[in-house]
LUMVEX-81666 format. One record per residue: residue in one letter; chain; x, y negated, z of N, C-alpha, C in turn. Coordinates in Angstrom, 2 decimals, padded with zeros to 5 digits. Example, Ala and Ser with C-alpha at 12.3 -4.5 7.8 and 13.67 -1.06 7.14 Angstrom:
<nodes>
<node type="a" mol="A" n_px="013.19" n_py="005.69" n_pz="007.80" ca_px="012.30" ca_py="004.50" ca_pz="007.80" c_px="013.20" c_py="003.30" c_pz="007.80"/>
<node type="s" mol="A" n_px="012.85" n_py="002.25" n_pz="007.08" ca_px="013.67" ca_py="001.06" ca_pz="007.14" c_px="012.90" c_py="-000.03" c_pz="007.87"/>
</nodes>
This chain:
<nodes>
<node type="m" mol="A" n_px="000.84" n_py="001.16" n_pz="-000.01" ca_px="-000.01" ca_py="000.01" ca_pz="000.00" c_px="000.88" c_py="-001.22" c_pz="-000.02"/>
<node type="l" mol="A" n_px="000.43" n_py="-002.24" n_pz="-000.73" ca_px="001.17" ca_py="-003.49" ca_pz="-000.80" c_px="000.29" c_py="-004.63" c_pz="-000.27"/>
<node type="i" mol="A" n_px="000.81" n_py="-005.41" n_pz="000.66" ca_px="000.13" ca_py="-006.59" ca_pz="001.16" c_px="000.92" c_py="-007.79" c_pz="000.68"/>
<node type="h" mol="A" n_px="000.28" n_py="-008.67" n_pz="-000.02" ca_px="000.89" ca_py="-009.85" ca_pz="-000.64" c_px="000.36" c_py="-011.10" c_pz="-000.04"/>
<node type="l" mol="A" n_px="001.23" n_py="-012.01" n_pz="000.38" ca_px="000.81" ca_py="-013.30" ca_pz="000.96" c_px="001.23" c_py="-014.40" c_pz="000.00"/>
<node type="t" mol="A" n_px="000.30" n_py="-015.28" n_pz="-000.33" ca_px="000.66" ca_py="-016.48" ca_pz="-001.09" c_px="000.35" c_py="-017.74" c_pz="-000.29"/>
<node type="v" mol="A" n_px="001.38" n_py="-018.55" n_pz="-000.11" ca_px="001.22" ca_py="-019.79" ca_pz="000.65" c_px="001.67" c_py="-020.96" c_pz="-000.15"/>
<node type="i" mol="A" n_px="001.29" n_py="-022.18" n_pz="000.28" ca_px="001.76" ca_py="-023.37" ca_pz="-000.37" c_px="002.54" c_py="-024.18" c_pz="000.63"/>
<node type="q" mol="A" n_px="003.55" n_py="-024.85" n_pz="000.15" ca_px="004.43" ca_py="-025.67" ca_pz="000.94" c_px="003.65" c_py="-026.76" c_pz="001.66"/>
<node type="g" mol="A" n_px="003.87" n_py="-026.92" n_pz="002.97" ca_px="003.28" ca_py="-028.00" ca_pz="003.72" c_px="001.82" c_py="-027.74" c_pz="004.21"/>
<node type="c" mol="A" n_px="001.37" n_py="-026.48" n_pz="004.07" ca_px="000.02" ca_py="-026.10" ca_pz="004.51" c_px="000.05" c_py="-025.59" c_pz="005.95"/>
<node type="p" mol="A" n_px="-000.60" n_py="-026.22" n_pz="006.92" ca_px="-000.54" ca_py="-025.73" ca_pz="008.33" c_px="-001.16" c_py="-024.37" c_pz="008.48"/>
<node type="f" mol="A" n_px="-002.24" n_py="-024.05" n_pz="007.75" ca_px="-002.81" ca_py="-022.68" ca_pz="007.85" c_px="-001.85" c_py="-021.62" c_pz="007.31"/>
<node type="c" mol="A" n_px="-001.11" n_py="-021.99" n_pz="006.28" ca_px="-000.08" ca_py="-021.07" ca_pz="005.75" c_px="000.99" c_py="-020.83" c_pz="006.78"/>
<node type="d" mol="A" n_px="001.38" n_py="-021.87" n_pz="007.47" ca_px="002.41" ca_py="-021.75" ca_pz="008.51" c_px="001.99" c_py="-020.77" c_pz="009.58"/>
<node type="e" mol="A" n_px="000.69" n_py="-020.78" n_pz="009.95" ca_px="000.16" ca_py="-019.85" ca_pz="011.00" c_px="000.32" c_py="-018.39" c_pz="010.52"/>
<node type="v" mol="A" n_px="-000.03" n_py="-018.10" n_pz="009.30" ca_px="000.14" ca_py="-016.74" ca_pz="008.80" c_px="001.61" c_py="-016.37" c_pz="008.70"/>
<node type="l" mol="A" n_px="002.44" n_py="-017.27" n_pz="008.31" ca_px="003.87" ca_py="-016.98" ca_pz="008.19" c_px="004.51" c_py="-016.67" c_pz="009.56"/>
<node type="k" mol="A" n_px="003.98" n_py="-017.27" n_pz="010.63" ca_px="004.46" ca_py="-016.96" ca_pz="011.98" c_px="004.17" c_py="-015.47" c_pz="012.34"/>
<node type="a" mol="A" n_px="003.02" n_py="-014.95" n_pz="011.88" ca_px="002.59" ca_py="-013.62" ca_pz="012.23" c_px="003.21" c_py="-012.55" c_pz="011.28"/>
<node type="w" mol="A" n_px="003.70" n_py="-012.99" n_pz="010.11" ca_px="004.14" ca_py="-012.08" ca_pz="009.08" c_px="005.24" c_py="-011.06" c_pz="009.57"/>
<node type="p" mol="A" n_px="006.31" n_py="-011.50" n_pz="010.24" ca_px="007.31" ca_py="-010.55" ca_pz="010.73" c_px="006.74" c_py="-009.53" c_pz="011.68"/>
<node type="k" mol="A" n_px="005.78" n_py="-009.88" n_pz="012.52" ca_px="005.11" ca_py="-008.91" ca_pz="013.41" c_px="004.38" c_py="-007.84" c_pz="012.62"/>
<node type="m" mol="A" n_px="003.75" n_py="-008.22" n_pz="011.52" ca_px="003.01" ca_py="-007.26" ca_pz="010.71" c_px="003.98" c_py="-006.28" c_pz="010.04"/>
<node type="v" mol="A" n_px="005.09" n_py="-006.79" n_pz="009.59" ca_px="006.06" ca_py="-005.93" ca_pz="008.94" c_px="006.55" c_py="-004.84" c_pz="009.92"/>
<node type="k" mol="A" n_px="006.81" n_py="-005.26" n_pz="011.18" ca_px="007.24" ca_py="-004.29" ca_pz="012.18" c_px="006.13" c_py="-003.32" c_pz="012.61"/>
<node type="k" mol="A" n_px="004.91" n_py="-003.84" n_pz="012.70" ca_px="003.76" ca_py="-003.04" ca_pz="013.18" c_px="003.31" c_py="-002.00" c_pz="012.18"/>
<node type="y" mol="A" n_px="003.50" n_py="-002.27" n_pz="010.90" ca_px="003.07" ca_py="-001.38" ca_pz="009.82" c_px="004.23" c_py="-001.01" c_pz="008.90"/>
<node type="p" mol="A" n_px="005.11" n_py="-000.10" n_pz="009.39" ca_px="006.31" ca_py="000.23" ca_pz="008.61" c_px="006.06" c_py="000.93" c_pz="007.31"/>
<node type="g" mol="A" n_px="004.92" n_py="001.56" n_pz="007.12" ca_px="004.61" ca_py="002.26" ca_pz="005.88" c_px="003.98" c_py="001.39" c_pz="004.84"/>
<node type="v" mol="A" n_px="003.81" n_py="000.08" n_pz="005.14" ca_px="003.16" ca_py="-000.86" ca_pz="004.22" c_px="004.26" c_py="-001.74" c_pz="003.64"/>
<node type="d" mol="A" n_px="004.19" n_py="-002.03" n_pz="002.38" ca_px="005.13" ca_py="-002.95" ca_pz="001.72" c_px="004.53" c_py="-004.37" c_pz="001.79"/>
<node type="f" mol="A" n_px="005.30" n_py="-005.28" n_pz="002.36" ca_px="004.90" ca_py="-006.69" ca_pz="002.49" c_px="005.68" c_py="-007.55" c_pz="001.54"/>
<node type="y" mol="A" n_px="005.02" n_py="-008.50" n_pz="000.93" ca_px="005.63" ca_py="-009.40" ca_pz="-000.04" c_px="005.02" c_py="-010.77" c_pz="000.17"/>
<node type="a" mol="A" n_px="005.84" n_py="-011.80" n_pz="000.05" ca_px="005.32" ca_py="-013.19" ca_pz="000.24" c_px="005.86" c_py="-014.11" c_pz="-000.88"/>
<node type="t" mol="A" n_px="004.97" n_py="-015.02" n_pz="-001.32" ca_px="005.29" ca_py="-016.01" ca_pz="-002.30" c_px="004.92" c_py="-017.39" c_pz="-001.74"/>
<node type="c" mol="A" n_px="005.87" n_py="-018.34" n_pz="-001.86" ca_px="005.61" ca_py="-019.70" ca_pz="-001.44" c_px="005.57" c_py="-020.59" c_pz="-002.69"/>
<node type="l" mol="A" n_px="004.47" n_py="-021.26" n_pz="-002.91" ca_px="004.34" ca_py="-022.20" ca_pz="-004.05" c_px="004.72" c_py="-023.59" c_pz="-003.59"/>
<node type="g" mol="A" n_px="005.66" n_py="-024.20" n_pz="-004.30" ca_px="006.10" ca_py="-025.55" ca_pz="-003.98" c_px="005.17" c_py="-026.56" c_pz="-004.67"/>
<node type="k" mol="A" n_px="005.39" n_py="-027.80" n_pz="-004.32" ca_px="004.56" ca_py="-028.87" ca_pz="-004.88" c_px="004.63" c_py="-028.93" c_pz="-006.38"/>
<node type="d" mol="A" n_px="005.72" n_py="-028.55" n_pz="-006.95" ca_px="005.84" ca_py="-028.57" ca_pz="-008.46" c_px="005.09" c_py="-027.43" c_pz="-009.06"/>
<node type="t" mol="A" n_px="004.68" n_py="-026.41" n_pz="-008.32" ca_px="003.98" ca_py="-025.29" ca_pz="-008.85" c_px="002.44" c_py="-025.47" c_pz="-008.77"/>
<node type="l" mol="A" n_px="002.02" n_py="-026.33" n_pz="-007.90" ca_px="000.61" ca_py="-026.45" ca_pz="-007.63" c_px="-000.25" c_py="-026.78" c_pz="-008.82"/>
<node type="p" mol="A" n_px="000.16" n_py="-027.56" n_pz="-009.85" ca_px="-000.74" ca_py="-027.77" ca_pz="-010.99" c_px="-001.15" c_py="-026.48" c_pz="-011.69"/>
<node type="e" mol="A" n_px="-000.42" n_py="-025.37" n_pz="-011.51" ca_px="-000.73" ca_py="-024.10" ca_pz="-012.11" c_px="-001.80" c_py="-023.34" c_pz="-011.38"/>
<node type="v" mol="A" n_px="-002.09" n_py="-023.76" n_pz="-010.13" ca_px="-003.08" ca_py="-023.07" ca_pz="-009.28" c_px="-004.47" c_py="-023.43" c_pz="-009.74"/>
<node type="e" mol="A" n_px="-005.38" n_py="-022.40" n_pz="-009.74" ca_px="-006.71" ca_py="-022.61" ca_pz="-010.15" c_px="-007.44" c_py="-023.60" c_pz="-009.20"/>
<node type="d" mol="A" n_px="-008.29" n_py="-024.43" n_pz="-009.74" ca_px="-009.12" ca_py="-025.32" ca_pz="-008.91" c_px="-009.97" c_py="-024.46" c_pz="-008.01"/>
<node type="g" mol="A" n_px="-010.13" n_py="-024.86" n_pz="-006.76" ca_px="-011.01" ca_py="-024.16" ca_pz="-005.83" c_px="-010.30" c_py="-023.08" c_pz="-005.05"/>
<node type="k" mol="A" n_px="-009.04" n_py="-022.78" n_pz="-005.33" ca_px="-008.34" ca_py="-021.77" ca_pz="-004.56" c_px="-008.06" c_py="-022.32" c_pz="-003.16"/>
<node type="v" mol="A" n_px="-008.28" n_py="-021.47" n_pz="-002.14" ca_px="-008.03" ca_py="-021.85" ca_pz="-000.76" c_px="-006.82" c_py="-021.06" c_pz="-000.28"/>
<node type="f" mol="A" n_px="-005.92" n_py="-021.73" n_pz="000.37" ca_px="-004.69" ca_py="-021.04" ca_pz="000.85" c_px="-004.69" c_py="-021.00" c_pz="002.35"/>
<node type="p" mol="A" n_px="-003.98" n_py="-020.03" n_pz="002.93" ca_px="-003.19" ca_py="-019.00" ca_pz="002.32" c_px="-004.16" c_py="-017.90" c_pz="001.76"/>
<node type="i" mol="A" n_px="-003.52" n_py="-017.05" n_pz="000.88" ca_px="-004.25" ca_py="-015.94" ca_pz="000.32" c_px="-003.52" c_py="-014.70" c_pz="000.67"/>
<node type="v" mol="A" n_px="-004.19" n_py="-013.69" n_pz="001.24" ca_px="-003.59" ca_py="-012.40" ca_pz="001.55" c_px="-004.28" c_py="-011.36" c_pz="000.76"/>
<node type="g" mol="A" n_px="-003.58" n_py="-010.64" n_pz="-000.06" ca_px="-004.20" ca_py="-009.60" ca_pz="-000.89" c_px="-003.66" c_py="-008.22" c_pz="-000.58"/>
<node type="c" mol="A" n_px="-004.41" n_py="-007.22" n_pz="-000.91" ca_px="-004.00" ca_py="-005.83" ca_pz="-000.72" c_px="-004.25" c_py="-005.03" c_pz="-001.94"/>
<node type="v" mol="A" n_px="-003.25" n_py="-004.21" n_pz="-002.32" ca_px="-003.43" ca_py="-003.29" ca_pz="-003.46" c_px="-002.89" c_py="-001.96" c_pz="-003.04"/>
<node type="s" mol="A" n_px="-003.67" n_py="-000.89" n_pz="-003.32" ca_px="-003.29" ca_py="000.44" ca_pz="-003.01" c_px="-003.80" c_py="001.37" c_pz="-004.12"/>
<node type="a" mol="A" n_px="-002.99" n_py="002.28" n_pz="-004.53" ca_px="-003.43" ca_py="003.25" ca_pz="-005.57" c_px="-002.96" c_py="004.63" c_pz="-005.27"/>
<node type="k" mol="A" n_px="-003.86" n_py="005.61" n_pz="-005.37" ca_px="-003.50" ca_py="007.00" ca_pz="-005.22" c_px="-003.60" c_py="007.63" c_pz="-006.63"/>
<node type="p" mol="A" n_px="-002.71" n_py="008.60" n_pz="-006.88" ca_px="-002.79" ca_py="009.25" ca_pz="-008.25" c_px="-004.16" c_py="009.84" c_pz="-008.45"/>
<node type="g" mol="A" n_px="-004.71" n_py="009.55" n_pz="-009.61" ca_px="-006.02" ca_py="010.10" ca_pz="-009.95" c_px="-007.19" c_py="009.31" c_pz="-009.43"/>
<node type="q" mol="A" n_px="-006.94" n_py="008.24" n_pz="-008.70" ca_px="-008.06" ca_py="007.46" ca_pz="-008.22" c_px="-007.93" c_py="006.01" c_pz="-008.61"/>
<node type="a" mol="A" n_px="-009.05" n_py="005.31" n_pz="-008.63" ca_px="-008.99" ca_py="003.86" ca_pz="-008.98" c_px="-008.29" c_py="003.13" c_pz="-007.89"/>
<node type="p" mol="A" n_px="-007.59" n_py="002.08" n_pz="-008.22" ca_px="-006.89" ca_py="001.29" ca_pz="-007.18" c_px="-007.87" c_py="000.59" c_pz="-006.23"/>
<node type="f" mol="A" n_px="-007.43" n_py="000.44" n_pz="-005.01" ca_px="-008.19" ca_py="-000.32" ca_pz="-004.01" c_px="-007.61" c_py="-001.72" c_pz="-003.98"/>
<node type="i" mol="A" n_px="-008.42" n_py="-002.75" n_pz="-004.13" ca_px="-007.93" ca_py="-004.14" ca_pz="-004.13" c_px="-008.88" c_py="-004.96" c_pz="-003.23"/>
<node type="d" mol="A" n_px="-008.27" n_py="-005.76" n_pz="-002.37" ca_px="-009.04" ca_py="-006.61" ca_pz="-001.49" c_px="-008.28" c_py="-007.89" c_pz="-001.25"/>
<node type="e" mol="A" n_px="-008.99" n_py="-008.98" n_pz="-000.83" ca_px="-008.33" ca_py="-010.25" ca_pz="-000.64" c_px="-009.07" c_py="-011.09" c_pz="000.42"/>
<node type="i" mol="A" n_px="-008.36" n_py="-011.86" n_pz="001.22" ca_px="-008.94" ca_py="-012.86" ca_pz="002.08" c_px="-008.17" c_py="-014.15" c_pz="001.90"/>
<node type="s" mol="A" n_px="-008.85" n_py="-015.25" n_pz="002.23" ca_px="-008.15" ca_py="-016.53" ca_pz="002.10" c_px="-008.73" c_py="-017.51" c_pz="003.06"/>
<node type="g" mol="A" n_px="-008.06" n_py="-018.61" n_pz="003.21" ca_px="-008.54" ca_py="-019.68" ca_pz="004.14" c_px="-007.76" c_py="-019.61" c_pz="005.45"/>
<node type="a" mol="A" n_px="-008.40" n_py="-020.12" n_pz="006.49" ca_px="-007.77" ca_py="-020.20" ca_pz="007.81" c_px="-007.66" c_py="-018.78" c_pz="008.41"/>
<node type="i" mol="A" n_px="-006.49" n_py="-018.17" n_pz="008.32" ca_px="-006.24" ca_py="-016.81" ca_pz="008.74" c_px="-005.27" c_py="-016.87" c_pz="009.89"/>
<node type="y" mol="A" n_px="-005.68" n_py="-016.36" n_pz="011.03" ca_px="-004.83" ca_py="-016.27" ca_pz="012.18" c_px="-004.40" c_py="-014.83" c_pz="012.40"/>
<node type="e" mol="A" n_px="-003.53" n_py="-014.60" n_pz="013.32" ca_px="-002.90" ca_py="-013.29" ca_pz="013.50" c_px="-003.95" c_py="-012.16" c_pz="013.64"/>
<node type="q" mol="A" n_px="-004.99" n_py="-012.41" n_pz="014.46" ca_px="-006.01" ca_py="-011.34" ca_pz="014.64" c_px="-006.75" c_py="-011.04" c_pz="013.37"/>
<node type="q" mol="A" n_px="-007.06" n_py="-012.04" n_pz="012.56" ca_px="-007.74" ca_py="-011.81" ca_pz="011.26" c_px="-006.80" c_py="-011.06" c_pz="010.33"/>
<node type="l" mol="A" n_px="-005.54" n_py="-011.32" n_pz="010.39" ca_px="-004.56" ca_py="-010.61" ca_pz="009.59" c_px="-004.50" c_py="-009.15" c_pz="009.97"/>
<node type="v" mol="A" n_px="-004.44" n_py="-008.87" n_pz="011.22" ca_px="-004.43" ca_py="-007.49" ca_pz="011.72" c_px="-005.71" c_py="-006.81" c_pz="011.28"/>
<node type="e" mol="A" n_px="-006.85" n_py="-007.40" n_pz="011.46" ca_px="-008.15" ca_py="-006.81" ca_pz="011.07" c_px="-008.15" c_py="-006.52" c_pz="009.60"/>
<node type="f" mol="A" n_px="-007.67" n_py="-007.43" n_pz="008.80" ca_px="-007.67" ca_py="-007.25" ca_pz="007.33" c_px="-006.77" c_py="-006.03" c_pz="006.96"/>
<node type="i" mol="A" n_px="-005.59" n_py="-005.93" n_pz="007.56" ca_px="-004.67" ca_py="-004.82" ca_pz="007.27" c_px="-005.30" c_py="-003.50" c_pz="007.70"/>
<node type="e" mol="A" n_px="-005.85" n_py="-003.50" n_pz="008.89" ca_px="-006.47" ca_py="-002.27" ca_pz="009.42" c_px="-007.63" c_py="-001.81" c_pz="008.52"/>
<node type="r" mol="A" n_px="-008.44" n_py="-002.78" n_pz="008.16" ca_px="-009.61" ca_py="-002.42" ca_pz="007.28" c_px="-009.13" c_py="-001.91" c_pz="005.94"/>
<node type="s" mol="A" n_px="-008.10" n_py="-002.56" n_pz="005.39" ca_px="-007.56" ca_py="-002.17" ca_pz="004.08" c_px="-006.97" c_py="-000.73" c_pz="004.14"/>
<node type="l" mol="A" n_px="-006.28" n_py="-000.48" n_pz="005.24" ca_px="-005.70" ca_py="000.91" ca_pz="005.42" c_px="-006.82" c_py="001.94" c_pz="005.46"/>
<node type="r" mol="A" n_px="-007.89" n_py="001.65" n_pz="006.21" ca_px="-009.00" ca_py="002.59" ca_pz="006.27" c_px="-009.65" c_py="002.80" c_pz="004.91"/>
<node type="k" mol="A" n_px="-009.96" n_py="001.69" n_pz="004.28" ca_px="-010.71" ca_py="001.78" ca_pz="002.95" c_px="-009.80" c_py="002.46" c_pz="001.92"/>
<node type="a" mol="A" n_px="-008.51" n_py="002.24" n_pz="002.00" ca_px="-007.62" ca_py="002.87" ca_pz="000.99" c_px="-007.31" c_py="004.35" c_pz="001.35"/>
<node type="g" mol="A" n_px="-007.69" n_py="004.77" n_pz="002.55" ca_px="-007.43" ca_py="006.11" ca_pz="002.97" c_px="-006.00" c_py="006.39" c_pz="003.32"/>
<node type="k" mol="A" n_px="-005.28" n_py="005.38" n_pz="003.79" ca_px="-003.86" ca_py="005.52" ca_pz="004.09" c_px="-003.59" c_py="005.63" c_pz="005.58"/>
<node type="e" mol="A" n_px="-004.61" n_py="005.51" n_pz="006.42" ca_px="-004.36" ca_py="005.50" ca_pz="007.82" c_px="-004.25" c_py="006.91" c_pz="008.37"/>
</nodes>
């Protein structure tokens, strides 16, 4: 399973998720974590209406359709844990 975080530079909600990110990496050693930070020069490429930070999950088992899920907005550590736990259950990886 891959958990991907997208943040933008200078976003206080993004900073909150980034504080919790190292804890998640340690708590879920079987999950691949990846993060992308978009700078101010990258923002014009972002779709209108996108809310940051964005945390996405992708998981695929051979012979099955991939599981994809996403949350965005004000995400704190507890919401991040709940999202990862739910994604693990739904993807059948727990």
